SERO-518216 format. One line per field, with one value per residue (C-alpha): residue in one letter; chain; z, x, y. Coordinates in nm, 2 decimals, always signed. Layout:
<tornus>
r = a / ...;
c = A / ...;
zz = Z / ...;
xx = X / ...;
yy = Y / ...;
</tornus>
This chain:
<tornus>
r = m / i / p / l / s / v / l / e / l / a / t / v / a / t / g / s / t / p / a / q / a / l / r / e / t / t / e / m / a / r / i / v / e / r / l / g / y / h / r / l / w / v / a / e / h / h / g / m / s / a / i / a / s / s / a / p / a / v / l / i / a / h / l / a / n / a / t / s / t / l / r / v / g / s / g / g / v / m / l / p / n / h / s / p / l / v / v / a / e / q / f / g / t / l / e / a / l / h / p / g / r / i / d / l / g / l / g / r / a / p / g / t / d / p / h / t / a / r / a / l / r / r / a / a / d / l / g / a / d / t / f / p / d / d / v / v / e / l / i / n / y / l / l / p / r / e / g / r / p / t / y / p / f / a / t / p / g / s / g / y / l / p / e / v / w / l / l / g / s / s / t / f / s / a / q / l / a / g / m / l / g / l / p / f / s / f / a / y / h / f / a / p / n / l / l / d / p / a / l / s / i / y / r / s / t / f / q / p / s / r / w / l / e / k / p / r / v / m / v / a / v / s / v / l / c / a / s / t / t / d / e / a / q / w / l / a / g / s / t / a / l / s / i / l / q / r / r / s / g / q / v / g / l / l / p / s / p / e / e / a / e / a / y / p / f / t / l / a / e / k / t / i / i / d / e / a / l / a / t / h / v / i / g / d / p / t / k / v / h / e / g / l / d / l / l / q / r / r / t / e / a / d / e / l / m / l / s / t / r / t / h / s / h / e / a / r / v / r / s / f / t / l / v / a / q / s / w / g / l / a / p / a / k / s;
c = A / A / A / A / A / A / A / A / A / A / A / A / A / A / A / A / A / A / A / A / A / A / A / A / A / A / A / A / A / A / A / A / A / A / A / A / A / A / A / A / A / A / A / A / A / A / A / A / A / A / A / A / A / A / A / A / A / A / A / A / A / A / A / A / A / A / A / A / A / A / A / A / A / A / A / A / A / A / A / A / A / A / A / A / A / A / A / A / A / A / A / A / A / A / A / A / A / A / A / A / A / A / A / A / A / A / A / A / A / A / A / A / A / A / A / A / A / A / A / A / A / A / A / A / A / A / A / A / A / A / A / A / A / A / A / A / A / A / A / A / A / A / A / A / A / A / A / A / A / A / A / A / A / A / A / A / A / A / A / A / A / A / A / A / A / A / A / A / A / A / A / A / A / A / A / A / A / A / A / A / A / A / A / A / A / A / A / A / A / A / A / A / A / A / A / A / A / A / A / A / A / A / A / A / A / A / A / A / A / A / A / A / A / A / A / A / A / A / A / A / A / A / A / A / A / A / A / A / A / A / A / A / A / A / A / A / A / A / A / A / A / A / A / A / A / A / A / A / A / A / A / A / A / A / A / A / A / A / A / A / A / A / A / A / A / A / A / A / A / A / A / A / A / A / A / A / A / A / A / A / A / A / A / A / A / A / A / A / A / A / A / A / A / A / A / A / A / A / A / A / A / A / A / A / A / A / A / A / A / A / A / A / A / A / A / A / A / A / A / A / A / A / A / A / A / A / A / A / A / A / A / A / A / A;
zz = +1.91 / +1.85 / +1.52 / +1.48 / +1.27 / +1.16 / +1.21 / +0.95 / +0.96 / +0.63 / +0.82 / +0.65 / +0.79 / +0.75 / +0.39 / +0.26 / +0.10 / +0.14 / -0.20 / -0.08 / +0.25 / +0.06 / -0.17 / +0.13 / +0.30 / -0.01 / -0.01 / +0.36 / +0.29 / +0.04 / +0.28 / +0.59 / +0.38 / +0.28 / +0.64 / +0.77 / +0.94 / +0.96 / +0.87 / +0.81 / +0.92 / +0.83 / +1.07 / +0.99 / +1.10 / +0.98 / +1.00 / +1.08 / +0.83 / +0.95 / +0.87 / +0.52 / +0.59 / +0.60 / +0.35 / +0.48 / +0.23 / -0.07 / +0.07 / +0.17 / -0.19 / -0.31 / -0.05 / -0.11 / -0.48 / -0.41 / -0.20 / -0.23 / +0.11 / +0.37 / +0.55 / +0.50 / +0.69 / +0.90 / +1.24 / +1.22 / +1.04 / +1.28 / +1.25 / +1.39 / +1.09 / +0.84 / +0.74 / +0.83 / +0.49 / +0.31 / +0.52 / +0.45 / +0.08 / +0.08 / +0.28 / +0.10 / -0.22 / -0.08 / +0.04 / -0.30 / -0.47 / -0.21 / -0.05 / +0.29 / +0.32 / +0.44 / +0.80 / +0.92 / +1.24 / +1.39 / +1.64 / +1.80 / +1.83 / +1.57 / +1.50 / +1.47 / +1.63 / +1.69 / +1.40 / +1.15 / +1.31 / +1.25 / +0.89 / +0.85 / +1.01 / +0.87 / +1.19 / +1.45 / +1.74 / +1.78 / +2.13 / +2.07 / +2.09 / +1.85 / +1.81 / +1.93 / +1.71 / +1.42 / +1.46 / +1.46 / +1.16 / +0.96 / +1.03 / +0.94 / +0.59 / +0.54 / +0.67 / +0.41 / +0.35 / +0.35 / +0.08 / -0.05 / +0.07 / +0.31 / +0.24 / +0.26 / +0.18 / +0.08 / -0.27 / -0.25 / +0.09 / +0.17 / +0.21 / +0.16 / +0.52 / +0.61 / +0.95 / +1.19 / +1.49 / +1.75 / +1.85 / +2.18 / +2.42 / +2.71 / +2.86 / +2.64 / +2.32 / +2.53 / +2.68 / +2.35 / +2.17 / +2.45 / +2.42 / +2.04 / +2.04 / +1.82 / +1.84 / +2.03 / +1.97 / +2.24 / +2.17 / +2.43 / +2.22 / +2.33 / +2.63 / +2.84 / +3.17 / +3.08 / +2.92 / +3.20 / +3.30 / +2.93 / +2.86 / +3.19 / +3.10 / +2.74 / +2.86 / +3.14 / +2.92 / +2.61 / +2.45 / +2.19 / +1.85 / +1.49 / +1.45 / +1.77 / +2.03 / +2.27 / +2.32 / +2.08 / +2.18 / +1.99 / +2.16 / +1.96 / +2.10 / +1.99 / +1.89 / +1.76 / +1.71 / +1.59 / +1.59 / +1.93 / +2.20 / +2.18 / +1.81 / +1.88 / +2.15 / +1.92 / +1.64 / +1.90 / +1.95 / +1.65 / +1.85 / +2.16 / +2.00 / +1.81 / +2.14 / +2.28 / +1.96 / +1.97 / +2.33 / +2.26 / +1.96 / +1.69 / +1.44 / +1.20 / +1.01 / +1.20 / +1.30 / +1.24 / +1.51 / +1.43 / +1.51 / +1.83 / +1.92 / +1.88 / +2.07 / +2.42 / +2.63 / +2.97 / +3.28 / +3.28 / +2.91 / +2.97 / +3.24 / +3.00 / +2.74 / +2.98 / +3.09 / +2.74 / +2.62 / +2.92 / +2.76 / +2.42 / +2.34 / +2.23 / +2.20 / +2.02 / +1.90 / +2.23 / +2.44 / +2.20 / +2.20 / +2.58 / +2.59 / +2.35 / +2.52 / +2.86 / +2.72 / +2.56 / +2.88 / +3.08 / +2.85 / +2.71 / +2.38 / +2.07 / +1.85 / +1.88 / +1.64 / +1.61 / +1.55 / +1.44 / +1.36 / +1.24 / +1.03 / +0.79 / +0.59 / +0.59 / +0.97 / +0.99 / +0.75 / +0.95 / +1.27 / +1.13 / +0.98 / +1.31 / +1.51 / +1.25 / +1.28 / +1.65 / +1.69 / +1.45 / +1.19 / +0.89 / +0.58 / +0.29 / +0.03 / -0.30;
xx = +4.13 / +4.18 / +4.34 / +4.71 / +4.89 / +5.24 / +5.47 / +5.74 / +6.05 / +6.21 / +6.51 / +6.85 / +7.08 / +7.45 / +7.53 / +7.20 / +7.08 / +6.78 / +6.65 / +6.67 / +6.50 / +6.21 / +6.17 / +6.16 / +5.90 / +5.69 / +5.72 / +5.64 / +5.31 / +5.20 / +5.30 / +5.13 / +4.82 / +4.81 / +4.87 / +4.56 / +4.72 / +4.48 / +4.70 / +5.06 / +5.20 / +5.53 / +5.70 / +5.85 / +6.22 / +6.49 / +6.86 / +6.88 / +7.08 / +6.91 / +6.56 / +6.44 / +6.08 / +6.15 / +5.87 / +5.56 / +5.31 / +5.53 / +5.59 / +5.22 / +5.11 / +5.35 / +5.24 / +4.87 / +4.92 / +5.11 / +4.82 / +4.44 / +4.28 / +4.54 / +4.49 / +4.81 / +4.90 / +5.14 / +5.27 / +5.31 / +5.34 / +5.53 / +5.30 / +5.53 / +5.75 / +5.48 / +5.21 / +4.87 / +4.74 / +5.02 / +4.95 / +4.57 / +4.63 / +4.87 / +4.64 / +4.33 / +4.49 / +4.58 / +4.22 / +4.09 / +4.31 / +4.25 / +3.92 / +3.86 / +4.22 / +4.43 / +4.52 / +4.67 / +4.85 / +4.97 / +5.26 / +5.40 / +5.77 / +6.02 / +6.13 / +6.49 / +6.77 / +6.74 / +6.95 / +6.75 / +6.43 / +6.53 / +6.61 / +6.27 / +6.06 / +6.25 / +6.15 / +6.36 / +6.13 / +6.10 / +5.97 / +5.62 / +5.38 / +5.09 / +5.01 / +4.65 / +4.56 / +4.74 / +4.55 / +4.22 / +4.32 / +4.42 / +4.10 / +3.89 / +4.06 / +3.94 / +3.58 / +3.30 / +3.24 / +2.89 / +2.82 / +3.10 / +3.45 / +3.63 / +4.00 / +4.24 / +4.11 / +4.27 / +4.23 / +4.17 / +4.04 / +3.68 / +3.51 / +3.83 / +3.89 / +4.13 / +4.11 / +4.28 / +4.47 / +4.67 / +5.00 / +5.17 / +5.44 / +5.32 / +5.00 / +4.98 / +4.85 / +4.64 / +4.44 / +4.41 / +4.29 / +4.03 / +3.91 / +3.88 / +3.72 / +3.99 / +4.14 / +4.47 / +4.78 / +5.04 / +5.41 / +5.47 / +5.76 / +5.98 / +5.79 / +5.67 / +5.66 / +5.38 / +5.15 / +4.90 / +4.86 / +4.83 / +4.55 / +4.38 / +4.38 / +4.26 / +3.97 / +3.87 / +3.88 / +3.72 / +3.44 / +3.22 / +3.27 / +3.15 / +3.42 / +3.39 / +3.12 / +3.37 / +3.75 / +3.95 / +4.30 / +4.60 / +4.92 / +5.25 / +5.49 / +5.83 / +5.80 / +6.05 / +5.93 / +6.14 / +6.10 / +6.28 / +6.33 / +6.71 / +6.70 / +6.47 / +6.71 / +7.00 / +6.83 / +6.74 / +7.12 / +7.09 / +6.85 / +7.06 / +7.38 / +7.18 / +7.05 / +7.40 / +7.52 / +7.24 / +7.31 / +7.67 / +7.58 / +7.66 / +7.38 / +7.46 / +7.29 / +7.13 / +7.41 / +7.39 / +7.34 / +7.69 / +7.83 / +7.63 / +7.76 / +8.12 / +8.07 / +8.23 / +7.94 / +8.03 / +7.82 / +7.69 / +7.60 / +7.42 / +7.21 / +7.12 / +7.01 / +6.82 / +6.62 / +6.56 / +6.44 / +6.23 / +5.91 / +5.99 / +5.81 / +6.08 / +6.05 / +5.90 / +5.54 / +5.39 / +5.59 / +5.51 / +5.14 / +5.13 / +5.32 / +5.08 / +4.77 / +4.90 / +4.95 / +4.61 / +4.44 / +4.64 / +4.55 / +4.22 / +4.35 / +4.13 / +4.43 / +4.80 / +5.06 / +5.38 / +5.72 / +5.98 / +6.34 / +6.58 / +6.90 / +6.75 / +6.43 / +6.37 / +6.38 / +6.13 / +5.90 / +5.93 / +5.85 / +5.53 / +5.43 / +5.47 / +5.28 / +5.00 / +4.97 / +4.99 / +4.73 / +4.49 / +4.48 / +4.26 / +4.48 / +4.35 / +4.16 / +4.33;
yy = -8.65 / -8.28 / -8.17 / -8.15 / -7.89 / -7.81 / -7.51 / -7.49 / -7.27 / -7.38 / -7.49 / -7.46 / -7.73 / -7.76 / -7.88 / -7.74 / -7.41 / -7.18 / -7.30 / -7.66 / -7.58 / -7.41 / -7.71 / -7.94 / -7.71 / -7.74 / -8.12 / -8.12 / -7.93 / -8.20 / -8.48 / -8.34 / -8.27 / -8.64 / -8.75 / -8.56 / -8.26 / -7.96 / -7.66 / -7.56 / -7.23 / -7.06 / -6.82 / -6.48 / -6.46 / -6.23 / -6.23 / -6.60 / -6.81 / -7.13 / -7.01 / -6.94 / -6.83 / -6.45 / -6.37 / -6.56 / -6.41 / -6.52 / -6.87 / -6.91 / -6.84 / -7.11 / -7.36 / -7.30 / -7.35 / -7.68 / -7.82 / -7.84 / -7.89 / -7.80 / -7.47 / -7.25 / -6.95 / -6.74 / -6.83 / -6.55 / -6.22 / -5.99 / -5.69 / -5.42 / -5.49 / -5.40 / -5.16 / -5.30 / -5.20 / -5.39 / -5.71 / -5.67 / -5.65 / -5.95 / -6.17 / -6.04 / -6.15 / -6.49 / -6.54 / -6.44 / -6.69 / -6.97 / -6.90 / -7.07 / -7.20 / -6.90 / -6.81 / -6.48 / -6.53 / -6.20 / -6.15 / -5.84 / -5.94 / -5.83 / -6.18 / -6.07 / -5.86 / -5.48 / -5.38 / -5.58 / -5.47 / -5.11 / -5.19 / -5.35 / -5.08 / -4.78 / -4.59 / -4.42 / -4.51 / -4.88 / -4.88 / -4.75 / -5.04 / -4.98 / -5.35 / -5.34 / -5.05 / -5.21 / -5.53 / -5.35 / -5.14 / -5.44 / -5.63 / -5.33 / -5.32 / -5.68 / -5.65 / -5.59 / -5.23 / -5.08 / -4.83 / -4.61 / -4.70 / -4.49 / -4.42 / -4.58 / -4.92 / -5.26 / -5.41 / -5.70 / -5.64 / -5.60 / -5.93 / -6.14 / -6.21 / -6.49 / -6.67 / -6.42 / -6.55 / -6.37 / -6.53 / -6.49 / -6.60 / -6.38 / -6.26 / -5.94 / -6.09 / -6.34 / -6.05 / -5.87 / -6.18 / -6.23 / -5.87 / -5.88 / -6.23 / -6.38 / -6.73 / -6.75 / -6.95 / -6.98 / -7.04 / -7.31 / -7.43 / -7.13 / -6.97 / -7.27 / -7.09 / -6.85 / -7.11 / -7.15 / -6.78 / -6.68 / -6.92 / -6.83 / -6.46 / -6.53 / -6.73 / -6.50 / -6.19 / -6.34 / -6.14 / -6.32 / -6.16 / -6.20 / -6.47 / -6.67 / -6.74 / -6.90 / -6.91 / -7.11 / -7.22 / -7.36 / -7.46 / -7.48 / -7.75 / -7.88 / -8.25 / -8.51 / -8.86 / -9.16 / -9.54 / -9.55 / -9.30 / -9.34 / -9.24 / -8.94 / -8.82 / -8.86 / -8.66 / -8.39 / -8.33 / -8.09 / -7.87 / -7.90 / -7.78 / -7.51 / -7.38 / -7.34 / -7.17 / -6.91 / -6.83 / -6.77 / -6.54 / -6.80 / -6.76 / -7.04 / -7.33 / -7.61 / -7.86 / -8.23 / -8.50 / -8.61 / -8.26 / -8.26 / -8.61 / -8.50 / -8.17 / -8.18 / -8.05 / -7.92 / -8.00 / -7.64 / -7.67 / -7.99 / -7.82 / -7.54 / -7.80 / -8.01 / -7.71 / -7.59 / -7.94 / -8.02 / -7.91 / -8.07 / -8.39 / -8.63 / -9.01 / -9.31 / -9.29 / -9.41 / -9.16 / -8.87 / -8.96 / -8.96 / -8.63 / -8.46 / -8.61 / -8.48 / -8.13 / -8.13 / -8.24 / -7.98 / -7.69 / -7.81 / -7.69 / -7.71 / -7.78 / -7.86 / -7.73 / -7.93 / -7.77 / -8.03 / -7.93 / -8.20 / -8.18 / -8.44 / -8.37 / -8.74 / -8.76 / -8.47 / -8.65 / -8.97 / -8.78 / -8.63 / -8.96 / -9.15 / -8.89 / -8.89 / -9.27 / -9.27 / -8.99 / -9.15 / -8.87 / -8.95 / -8.96 / -8.76 / -8.96 / -8.99;
</tornus>
């Protein structure tokens, strides 16, 4: 079986706080390390009260310090929001502190609304797409320098190179990852329709590099596993109601399954939810295993990254535990 990994958003549920969500994310990192998951990534989002992972580099430093073997990284850093030099120094520092365990996943979306994006970038022109140049610039800061350094340069930087991934929900980053010879992670969990063309373009444009001799694909997928499929579907009510709230402009905390159960969904709303959840893998351990196996065979992915959002931290832990057992992950030796 291919490796499984975890995407964490530090979810803030109703009745909870960002501080509690961050504590639960830290506990989750320790748990999935023991269960045998390969890596845990945190995603950069801004202006969303239900997500507390707005500062990936800070959170990664904490999670890496709380674990010992788990790879920890960003899924991802939204590079248009930052100076490439600043990101290089942050992740060069992380790699120096935790050698061989840091991943730098890079995305080109803002990860927020236009007003917040403007506040983050401090630039009048938010339309210019310099992402390819920024990626190359960032990597160059981290590569070993020969002789006297050119300026500017990152410190720590030269020689402290984390594992760099490009993230994408379209074909743009897929093609760029192929051209640069970088591993590619596709966001199937929120852009399912472009999965197949993106992977096809990545593989067809791939050029061997100093990092990779052949394409390397990860696919991120939404998963919720419980003892029974009925229970899993009930827990998924939180996501269902959250989807409707976001579409209507309500950016709030993640609702509970009880709130979702009491909500009077219209027929039109149920159609929206059914379409949105169609590519989620929800069910008991057997059903989830079959769904993940089918996705892996379809994509020939080298790794799957699971995104699990539940109102209850305990339900999320249970989901990852059941999947690990079903998939046959090797628990870490104590």
